[in-house]
N, C-alpha and C positions, 0 to 999 in steps of 0.2 A: 437287492444289492448289486451294484455294477460289477461286471466281469472285466478283468484286466490281464493282459499278457505283457510281461516285461521281458525284454531280451537284451543281451550284451554280446556282441561279437568279440572274440578274443584272438589275437595273433601274438603269441609270446608276451613280452613286457609284463611278466607276472607281477612285478612290483606295483605297477599302477593298476593292473587288473584286480589284484587282491583288494586294494583300497576301494575300487568301484563296487565290487561284489559285496563287501561288508557294508558299505553305505546303503546299497539297495536293500539288503536283508534287514537293515535297521529302519527301513521306511515305515511310516504310519499312514494308512489310507483306508477309507471305508469302502472296501471292495473285496470281492473274491479274486485274488490275484495269484498268478503263477509266474515263476521266474525261470527263464531258460538261458543258459550260456552256450553260445555256438563257438566251439573251438575250431578255428579255421587253419588247420594244418600247423598247429604250434609244435614246438620241439617236445621231446618225450618228457623232459622235466616239467614243463608247463602243463602238459596234458595230465600228468600224474597229480600235480598239485591241484588242478581243477577238480579231479575226481575226489581227492581227499577233502577239499572244501565242500563239495556238493554233499558228501556223506555226512559231514559234521554240521552243516548249516541248513540243509534241506532244500536245495534247488536242483534243477535238472541240467545235465551237460549233454550236448549233442556234438560228438566228434565227427566232423565232416569227412575226415579221412576214412571213416567206416561206411560212408554213404556214396560219396562222389569222388571223381578222380581229377577234376579240373583244378589247376593250381590256384593258390591264394593270390589275390583276394576274391572271395566268393560272396560278395555282398548281395548280388542279384539272387542267388539261391537262398540266402538267409532271409531276405525280404519276402520272397515268394513263399517259403516255408512258414514264416511267421504269419503272413497274411492268411494263409489257409487255416492255421490253428486259431487265429483270432476270429475269423468268420465262423468257423465251426462251433465256437463257444460264445458267439455274440459278444465279443470283447473288443475294447479299445486296445491299441497296440502302443506300447511305450518302448522307445529305443534309447538305451543309455550306453554310450561307447566306453571302452575300457581305459580311457584316459580322463575320465570324469568322476568327480566325487560329489554326490548329491547330499542334501540335508534331509532330515526325517520328514519334513512337510513338503518336499519338492513335488512328489507325485500327486499328493492331495491337492496342492495348489493348481497343478495343470489340469487335474480332473475337474475341478470346480469351474474353470474357464471353459473346458470342453463340453460342459452341459448346455451351452448356448447352441441352438440348432443351426446357426449359420457358420459355425466354426468347423474347419476341416482338420487343422493341425495346430498344436500348441507347443511352444518351445521355451525352455528356460535359458536366459542369457548366460553366457560363459564369462568367467572372470579369472584373473590370476590370483596368486597368494595374497596380494595387496588389495583385493576386491576391485581391481580395475578391469573393465570390460576388455576382453582380448579376442584373438582369432577364434572362430570365424565371424564374430559379430562386431568387428571394428566399426562397421557402418552404423551400428546402433549406439555408439558412444554418446551421441548427442541426445538420445531419448532419456526422459526422466520418469516416464510412466509406461505401463503396459500398452502395447500398440499393435494394430493390425498392419502388417508389412507386405510390401509387394516384392521385395528381394527374397532370396531363398531363405528357408529355415534349414539350418544344419541338423544332422541327426545326432549331435552330441548328446542332447537330452531332449527328446521330442515325443509328444503324444500324437498319434494318428487316430482320429476318431473312427469308430466303427462305421458311421454313416458314409465317410469318405472311402473307407476300404471296400464298401459295397459297390461304390460307383466306379472304381478304377482297378482293373485287374493287373497285378504286377507281372503277370506272364507277358505283358506287352513291353516290359522294360528292354531297352536295347542291349543285346548280349555283347556288343562290341565295347561297351563302357564298363567301368569298374565301380563308380560311385554314382549315387542316384538321388541325392538330396535336391539338386537343382531341378531335374525334370518332374519329380514327385511334388515339390513345392509349387511348381508352375501348373501342374495338372489340378491340384487342389483349387487354386484360384480360377482356373479355366472352367471348372465345374460349378463355380459360384460360391465357393466357401471362402471364409476369412482364414488367414494364417496369423496366429497371435504370438507375438514375442513378449515374454514376461520379464520386464526389467526389474520387477520387484522380487522375482524368484531367480536366485543366482546360484550357479554351480561352478565348482572349481574345475578348471580345464588345463591339462598339460598337453599341448598340441603335439600330435604325431609321435606319441610315446612308443607305439607299436611299430611304426615305420619311420625311424629317425632320419633316413636318407631324405625324406621330404622337407626336413629343416633346411636343406640346401636352397630351397626357394627363397630364403631370407638371407642366408650367409654367402651363398655362391649361386645366384640365379642362373648364370650361364651353364654351370654344370647340371643344375636341376633340370633345365629345359633340354639339355643334351640327353640326359637319361629319359626324360619324358617322351621325346620324339624318336630317339633311336632304339629304345628298348620297349616302347609301347607301355610305359608305366604311367600310373596316375591318370587314367582316362576318365574325364568328367563329362 
């Protein structure tokens, strides 16, 4: 039976994170799987709620505040830690972000596609409450079937195959950046793998729920880019 490590990074926004966690725990897939939630310096109320849910539902919580001192976001550390755990257990790695709600068969569908030896990454397309493809996959609105893509796969709901994890060490990720879906997607293709976007497997996405200031990119782009460049935020 396949081994699988599923992770969710959380930064406050407990309302959406709770929906994410419950949807993951209700997943059905033919795998030995472990679920880890990485608490990236959330406030005390959120951290306590995560501990309570973990005890009741049976998943693991890693409070980064007990391990590292670098300020949030700590996606680089989360990816490096998760990669080490996945490789140690010969597992594929599934990233499901805390503003996403999956269906019971989502992970199973991604695992089925990941069985193909030329696949490095598999992602479920994101949609809004009306089942319309939304950010970050607006470029995929024209697709009607599952497709190998050259553009990036977001980490909203993505499986990274163990064979790819063995080929690319996340210790090489640029520490000056904050988000890594673009370079990791590119590296998968550079190493000769296909990146598959599943149009038939759709997950509900509420963009930027944990970092609402990023919504300024759409409502007030001037202010967004002022924050981005003067405060060193949202480094992609």
